[in-house]
C-alpha positions, 0 to 999 in steps of 0.5 A: 504463460508464455516465456517472456512472461515467465522471465519477467516473473523470473526477475521479480520474484527471483533474479538469483535463479536464472543459471538454474533456469538456464540448466533446466532448459537444457536438460528439458531439450537433451534429456531425451536422446533421439534414437530410430527404435523409439519411433513407431513408423517413419511418419512418426519419426518425422513428426517428432523430428518437425515438432522440434523445430515448431515455433508458434502454437498454431503449428504445434496444434496441426502436428498435434492433429497429425499425431491423432490422425496417425494413432500416436496418441499414446507415444509418450516420447513424442507427447512429452515433446508436445507437453514441454513445448506448450508449458515452457516454450516462449509461444506455448500455451500452458492450458493446452499442455494441461489439455494433452496431459489429462488424455495421457493415461500414465504421465511421465516424469518429464511431463510432470517437470514441465507443467510444474515449471511452468505452473511455478510461474502463473498457478503456483498453488497448481504446481504444488498440487501436481507435485503431489499428484506426481508423488501419489501417482509413485514418480520420483522427482529428480533435482529438475522437480524440486526448485520449481516446487519450492518457487511455488512454495515462495509464490504464495508463502507455503512455509510448511509445504516448502519445508516438506519439499525439502524433507522429501529432497533430502531424502531423495538425495537431492536436498543438498544440491546448490541448486535446492538450496538456493530455491530453499533460501527464497522459500524462507526469505518469502516467509519472512524467516530469514534466520532459517534462510541464513542457516540453509545458506551456512550449510552450502558448502559450495555457495554460487553467486546465486546463493549469495544474492538470494541471502542478501536480497533476503536482508534487504527484503526484511530491512536488515541493512546492516546484515545485508552489506556485511554479507556483501562485505564477506562475499567480496573477501572471498572473491565472489564478485557481485552483479546488477542483482546484488547491487538492485539489493543493498540499494533498495535496503538503503532505501528501505531504512532511507541511509543515504550514505550506504546507498552512496556507498554502493553508487560509489563502489559501482563507479569505482569498479567500472561496473556495467549497470543496465536500467535496474541498477540504474532505476534502483539508485534514482529510487534510493536517492528520491526516498532519501532525499537526495533531488540533487543527485536524483536529477544527475542521474536521471539525465545521464540515463540514455534508456529510461523507463515507465519506473524512471520517470515514476521515481522522479515524480515520487522524488519531487512529491516527497518535497511537496514539490507538485509543480515539478512533479507534474512537469515531469509526469506531463513529460512522460512518454508511456503512463502507466497505472503506477504513474498515476497513483505516484501523481494523485497521491501526490496531491492528496499528501498536499491538500490538493483533494479536488485535483486528486480526483479531476486526475483521477477521472481523467486517468479513468477517461484515458482507460486506464484501469485503476488498482487498489492503489489508486482506490486507497488515495481516491477514497481519503480524498472523497471524505475530505472534500465530502464526495459521496457520489465520487465514493459511492461510484468507487464502491460500484466499481468495486462491486461491478468489477468482483474485486476482492478488496484487502482489509485496508481498502474495506477500512478506507470505504468506511472511513469515507462513508462516514465523513460523508454523513452515510453511517448506516452504509459504513456501518454496513460494510463493517459487519460484512467485511470478512476480516477485521483488523484493529484499525478497522474497529478504529475507524468504525468506533471513530465514525461513530464519535464523529456522528455523536453515537457515544454509546454505541461506540462504548458497545462497540468496543465492548464487542472488540474485547469480545472477539479478542483484538487488543486496542490501541492508542487509536482506539482510546482517541475514538473512544474518548471523543466518542464519550466527549460528543455524548457527554459520557463523563464517568465513562470517559474517565473510567477508560482513561483511568485504566487504558495503561494500567488494564491494556498498557497503552500510554496516554498521550497528548492526544488522550489528555486533550479528549479529556479535558474537552470532555470535562470542560463541555459538561462544565467541569472546568476545575477538572480540567485544569487539575488534569492539565496540572498532572500531565507529565507532557507540555500541554499543546495548542489542542489542550489549551484551545479544548479548554478555551472553547470550553470557557466560551461555551461557559462564559468563563473569561477569567479562565480564559484569559489566563489560557489566552497567554498560554495560547498566544505565547504558543501560536502568536500568529494564528488567525483563527486563535485571534478570531476565537478570542475576539468571539468569546469576549463579544459573546461576553459584551466585552466591546472594548476587549473584542477591539483590543483583539482586532487592533492586536491582529492589525499590528502583528499582521494576522488575517483570518483564513477564508474558510471555504464551504461546499456543497454537492449538487448532481454529484457535482461539487461546488466551492465558494467563500465569503463574497465569492462572485466567482461562481457561474451562477453567483448572481442567481444564488445572491437572489435566492439568498436575498429572498430567503432573508426576506422571508425569515424577516417577515415572520419576524425572525430574530437573530442573537446579536452575539451570533450574528457577529461571529465570521468563521467557524471555531 
């Protein structure tokens, strides 16, 4: 790990530790005083002198070869410098440092500290293992060991290990040093134990700016805006001057809570006090105003920025995408001088959010063609687009990409794959992925139960729910929506009623309007219209269009015109300009052959200016998705399609195909 990457990690992991790291660098350079009696020969002294001036790993390897040739492979003093350069220098090579270290019979503390420091950024687990090896070999750690070990613990959320390291530091008399305490604050914050972090913070006798920033950063990470700003006020009252890291944390917590007032306070503080801001603070301001929805402020700050980077541009895309302004977001995206995977993700998510699924997939294809490597966030945006379009081919390609690149999918990505396969019609594949998942959460079970409901597998959905209980996964409101929907699609009235009645008293899940809609739909489908109407009367909330629509659909199925007429009045009050609703009512009258009522509804639509929405059909052929509407002549092969349709129609007529008049009259899906 070179120093540039090390510094980048330091910024993202803990920007508050830079002062201590610089002290450590001076320690590594000056902790061993050079004297002539430490050298075996003049050649040894000459090699050591030039080693200190080494600037590249190539030069270092040449000096290492000379060390071997001169029989100096056990000269700990010189080898320590060699290990230190490889482990922590800007142009070092950590793996090479490890190779040298492994050849030394008795490494000293300086070597251990160098390697631990290097691994704390690139391989935290290895840093912790080296620390344990150091202890077991009888070498006592010092004040330059503990901060980097604690940093490694924070990186992998090893809370207990971090506490254990601190106990060791206390035993050795280093636990009360501010650099060690600051590192411990970061361990507690990283693991979500903000109260423990505050206790450590309060115990620090001489707090540094790093201490204050660490604690404010911890509150920011947990979304505790009140505590973060109270600590900032206390910090100012004690005369401690904030820096850029302080402002980034405060702006971050303002973004999380979407509190533009707090964010604007920070902005005004910076402006009034003439604080010099870097790119990190300006990007944090952009992000805050973007997430709080203040497009005017976002645009002003962006226009005033001289040094914009990819994060600045991506924040602008996100700001406009949040307001559904795809055109403006695309303008910024097209103008970006440099795009990374986050930029592409933001643009793809923008289209998915606005229901532009085909455009989202087009962007994904373009991204892949430009050799931008998608990450899990990309796939989590693209898979729902495949689900909505029923694009099995693209969904399968994404799954193959995950498998071929040996990705380790998160539970969330597994859930998205299950949902995609289920909605694209491949229930068996969805079930296979579900059973192969190493870990499942409640969402996994909900997605699979919903998939079985979608495919009309009511009994299997109930069985899966019982398995879910068996592994002690507690159901939530989404679980019962899926379960009741499965019972509805399979006509399982008694089972559905049973779970509906026990979901609150047994599972503590309140009955929301969605659960009532499922139950009313279930009762209506099997003809229990009276029971459905009675249940509506017992609802603690006002029925919405979904509830009335479910009951109206049942009236259509069972030809109950009188009840349907009462429901129509309720629906027209809720949705007076819904084209789909008018057509549904028209179809009910049509099936009852009440032609005068059909004409009245059509006339009512004309008078209110209500138009029927055009339905879009799609078909996938050879991995290509084709979309078309009624009387659509835009497809390049539409003439051939029409010829084929005419041939099919003639064939059906020739075999005396009879079509029910009421069905042929219907021109929209329900």
